[in-house]
C-alpha positions in Angstrom: 44.9 9.9 23.2 48.3 9.0 24.7 47.1 10.2 28.1 44.1 7.9 28.2 43.8 4.1 28.2 40.7 2.0 28.1 40.4 -0.2 31.1 38.4 -2.6 28.9 41.1 -2.9 26.2 42.5 -6.0 27.8 39.1 -7.6 27.9 38.1 -6.7 24.3 41.4 -7.2 22.4 43.3 -10.3 21.6 47.0 -10.5 22.7 48.0 -9.7 19.1 45.8 -6.7 19.0 47.1 -5.5 22.4 50.7 -5.8 21.0 49.6 -3.8 18.0 48.1 -1.1 20.2 51.2 -1.0 22.4 53.5 -0.6 19.4 51.3 2.2 18.1 51.2 4.0 21.4 55.0 3.6 21.8 55.7 5.1 18.3 53.3 8.0 18.9 54.8 8.6 22.3 58.3 8.6 21.0 57.4 11.0 18.3 55.6 13.3 20.7 58.4 13.3 23.2 60.8 14.4 20.5 58.5 16.6 18.5 60.2 19.9 19.3 63.6 18.6 18.1 62.0 17.1 15.0 60.1 20.3 14.2 63.1 22.6 14.7 65.3 20.4 12.6 67.6 19.8 15.5 67.1 16.0 15.5 69.9 14.3 13.5 68.7 11.2 11.6 70.5 8.1 12.7 71.0 9.3 16.3 68.2 7.0 17.6 66.7 4.0 15.8 63.5 4.5 17.8 63.1 8.1 16.8 64.0 7.4 13.2 61.3 4.7 13.1 58.7 7.0 14.8 59.4 9.7 12.2 59.2 7.2 9.3 55.9 5.7 10.5 54.3 8.9 11.8 52.4 9.8 8.5 50.8 6.4 8.2 49.8 6.4 11.9 48.3 9.8 11.6 46.3 8.9 8.4 45.0 5.8 10.3 43.9 7.9 13.3 42.3 10.6 11.2 40.1 8.1 9.2 36.5 9.2 9.5 34.0 6.9 11.2 31.8 7.3 8.1 34.3 5.3 6.1 32.8 2.2 7.8 35.8 0.0 8.0 35.2 -3.3 9.7 37.3 -4.2 12.8 39.4 -6.6 10.7 40.0 -4.0 8.0 40.9 -1.3 10.6 43.4 -3.7 12.2 44.9 -4.6 8.9 45.3 -0.9 8.0 47.0 -0.3 11.3 49.3 -3.3 10.9 50.2 -2.0 7.4 51.0 1.4 8.8 53.3 -0.1 11.4 54.9 -2.4 8.9 56.0 0.2 6.4 59.6 0.0 5.4 61.9 2.1 7.6 65.2 3.0 6.0 68.3 3.0 8.2 70.0 6.4 8.6 73.6 7.1 9.3 74.3 9.8 12.0 74.8 13.1 10.3 
């Protein structure tokens, strides 16, 4: 998903929706770029606010992406669910 982008997205989405998509892609990309450190336990919480945020929001983003099409969410509901996943509280960590 991170390696493809719809050429139509700019024509089909509002500026707010484009910002939401950009934020989602940025968080997913940050997590993926640092996955090895995270999975090995080598990443130290508090070392990077961006990575801390990506780690904190990862489960909600993955739940959103794995939602089955049969669930039948409307566009508005799907956008609200994605907004909620990106708005979850992120606790500040001190460097270990």
